VMD Tcl script that draws the C-alpha trace (Angstrom):
set ca {
  {0.00 0.00 0.00}
  {0.89 3.65 0.24}
  {3.90 4.58 2.32}
  {2.80 8.09 3.31}
  {-0.42 9.30 4.85}
  {-1.10 12.57 6.63}
  {-4.46 14.33 6.90}
  {-3.24 17.92 7.09}
  {-0.35 18.66 4.75}
  {-0.25 22.22 3.38}
  {0.33 22.16 -0.36}
  {3.20 24.67 -0.18}
  {5.22 22.51 2.23}
  {5.29 19.60 -0.22}
  {6.72 21.70 -3.05}
  {7.86 20.47 -6.44}
  {8.12 16.83 -5.33}
  {4.36 16.42 -5.78}
  {4.00 17.19 -9.46}
  {0.53 15.63 -9.54}
  {-0.75 18.39 -7.28}
  {0.70 21.14 -9.46}
  {-0.96 19.40 -12.41}
  {-4.18 19.40 -10.43}
  {-3.89 23.14 -9.87}
  {-3.42 23.69 -13.61}
  {-6.28 21.35 -14.56}
  {-8.76 22.71 -12.03}
  {-7.87 26.35 -12.63}
  {-7.50 27.01 -8.92}
  {-5.21 25.83 -6.21}
  {-6.56 24.45 -2.99}
  {-4.68 25.77 0.01}
  {-4.36 22.38 1.65}
  {-4.45 18.69 0.77}
  {-6.00 15.92 2.81}
  {-4.54 12.52 1.84}
  {-5.77 9.10 2.91}
  {-4.79 5.67 1.67}
  {-4.95 1.97 2.56}
  {-8.23 1.92 4.47}
  {-8.71 -1.67 3.20}
  {-12.37 -1.82 4.18}
  {-11.76 -0.90 7.81}
  {-14.76 1.34 8.40}
  {-13.78 2.10 11.99}
  {-10.36 3.33 10.82}
  {-12.04 5.44 8.13}
  {-14.32 7.12 10.68}
  {-11.40 7.68 13.07}
  {-9.50 9.39 10.26}
  {-12.47 11.65 9.52}
  {-12.76 12.53 13.21}
  {-9.09 13.62 13.35}
  {-9.07 15.40 10.00}
  {-9.15 19.18 9.70}
  {-10.52 18.83 6.17}
  {-13.41 16.40 6.59}
  {-16.48 16.60 8.81}
  {-18.93 13.79 9.47}
  {-22.42 15.11 8.70}
  {-24.47 11.92 9.03}
  {-24.14 8.16 9.37}
  {-27.73 7.50 8.31}
  {-27.17 6.71 4.63}
  {-29.60 4.08 3.37}
  {-26.81 2.38 1.43}
  {-24.42 2.38 4.40}
  {-22.45 5.41 3.21}
  {-21.69 8.29 5.53}
  {-22.30 11.88 4.50}
  {-19.08 13.88 4.67}
  {-18.34 17.56 4.23}
  {-15.08 18.80 2.71}
  {-14.16 22.20 4.09}
  {-13.47 25.07 1.70}
  {-9.88 25.41 0.54}
  {-9.16 21.67 0.76}
  {-8.46 19.01 -1.84}
  {-9.08 15.41 -0.75}
  {-6.98 12.68 -2.37}
  {-7.64 9.02 -1.68}
  {-4.56 6.99 -2.62}
  {-6.20 3.61 -3.17}
  {-6.97 0.34 -1.41}
  {-10.44 1.27 -0.20}
  {-11.55 -2.36 0.02}
  {-10.30 -5.65 1.40}
  {-10.65 -7.57 4.63}
  {-12.26 -4.79 6.66}
  {-12.42 -4.19 10.39}
  {-14.98 -5.23 12.98}
  {-17.95 -4.53 10.71}
  {-16.30 -5.53 7.42}
  {-16.91 -2.14 5.88}
  {-15.50 -2.40 2.34}
  {-18.84 -1.48 0.74}
  {-19.47 1.32 3.24}
  {-16.01 2.81 2.71}
  {-16.30 2.63 -1.09}
  {-19.80 4.13 -1.13}
  {-18.75 6.92 1.25}
  {-15.77 7.83 -0.94}
  {-17.88 7.81 -4.12}
  {-20.54 9.96 -2.43}
  {-17.84 12.45 -1.41}
  {-16.56 12.54 -5.01}
  {-20.07 13.19 -6.33}
  {-20.60 15.94 -3.78}
  {-17.25 17.66 -4.54}
  {-16.26 16.49 -8.04}
  {-13.61 19.19 -8.53}
  {-11.97 18.78 -5.12}
  {-11.95 15.01 -4.57}
  {-9.56 12.67 -6.37}
  {-10.04 8.90 -5.96}
  {-7.23 6.62 -7.05}
  {-7.52 2.85 -7.26}
  {-5.02 0.59 -5.55}
  {-4.12 -3.01 -6.24}
  {-6.71 -4.28 -3.74}
  {-9.45 -2.29 -5.50}
  {-8.44 -3.39 -8.99}
  {-8.13 -7.04 -7.99}
  {-11.79 -7.07 -6.90}
  {-12.96 -5.77 -10.28}
  {-12.20 -9.07 -11.97}
  {-14.75 -10.98 -9.88}
  {-17.69 -9.93 -12.05}
  {-16.06 -11.39 -15.15}
  {-14.93 -14.53 -13.35}
  {-18.47 -15.29 -12.21}
  {-20.12 -15.06 -15.63}
  {-21.96 -18.12 -16.92}
  {-19.20 -18.77 -19.49}
  {-16.56 -18.93 -16.77}
  {-18.70 -21.17 -14.59}
  {-19.65 -23.55 -17.43}
  {-18.27 -27.06 -17.89}
  {-17.44 -27.55 -14.20}
  {-14.52 -25.12 -14.07}
  {-15.45 -24.01 -10.59}
  {-15.53 -27.64 -9.42}
  {-11.82 -27.88 -10.15}
  {-10.78 -24.90 -8.03}
  {-9.65 -25.98 -4.58}
  {-9.89 -23.81 -1.52}
  {-6.98 -21.69 -0.34}
  {-3.89 -23.84 0.19}
  {-2.89 -22.00 3.39}
  {-6.09 -23.03 5.20}
  {-5.84 -26.45 6.93}
  {-7.53 -29.07 4.78}
  {-10.15 -29.89 7.43}
  {-11.32 -26.25 7.38}
  {-10.79 -25.53 3.69}
  {-13.82 -24.46 1.64}
  {-13.77 -24.41 -2.13}
  {-15.13 -21.34 -3.94}
  {-18.04 -23.44 -5.24}
  {-18.98 -24.61 -1.74}
  {-18.68 -21.09 -0.39}
  {-20.93 -19.63 -3.12}
  {-23.46 -22.41 -2.64}
  {-23.58 -21.78 1.12}
  {-24.13 -18.06 0.53}
  {-26.95 -18.78 -1.92}
  {-28.55 -21.29 0.43}
  {-28.40 -18.81 3.31}
  {-29.81 -16.07 1.08}
  {-32.75 -18.17 -0.05}
  {-33.48 -19.42 3.47}
  {-33.22 -15.91 4.91}
  {-30.41 -16.93 7.25}
  {-26.91 -15.61 7.72}
  {-24.42 -17.33 5.59}
  {-21.02 -18.13 4.71}
  {-18.64 -20.88 4.32}
  {-19.39 -24.19 5.90}
  {-16.69 -26.82 6.25}
  {-14.70 -28.77 3.72}
  {-16.85 -30.24 1.00}
  {-20.11 -29.18 2.67}
  {-20.93 -25.54 2.28}
  {-24.63 -26.28 2.23}
  {-25.97 -25.45 -1.19}
  {-26.52 -28.91 -2.58}
  {-24.21 -29.29 -5.55}
  {-24.49 -26.60 -8.17}
  {-28.09 -25.60 -7.55}
  {-27.19 -22.49 -5.54}
  {-25.41 -20.68 -8.35}
  {-27.26 -22.05 -11.32}
  {-24.32 -23.78 -12.98}
  {-24.48 -27.01 -14.85}
}
mol new
graphics top color blue
foreach p $ca { graphics top sphere $p radius 0.5 }
foreach p [lrange $ca 0 end-1] q [lrange $ca 1 end] { graphics top cylinder $p $q radius 0.2 }
display resetview
């Protein structure tokens, strides 16, 4: 992830080393007085909120968003740059979706003063939609993918079993997720409509 993160760095103190910010000034036609930079939240919603609480640039307006996003305010004279890795394993509440939606909402609210960059963890997740298409799931391909090698075999769950358990939980209205080796709980391929 990113090696540097500080919420309150005046633009002038960074100088010529940050050419992207001088480019931003030229592109936007104005120069924000200060830059707020955050990176590597990795879905940790608690960390994200703690950052907002400490930031001079951001203010938490509301946590009541129907989609889980928080409403943030970016103070005048500030540029907010997110350096990537918004999503991944998360914190106590597993907030990858909440973090991503909050950042996108902030960008929509302040399109000229918010810059969102994608990190490797964000880009890696984008491929899931193509990997779960019917063509990729056809001819038993998913049956041949074992679970993660670093998990002990007795606890290992294949991707197919995991998806089936999620689908079974979704259709039964229960929680969901995982099951043990070979089980998962979706009954073969029924849960994901493959086959």
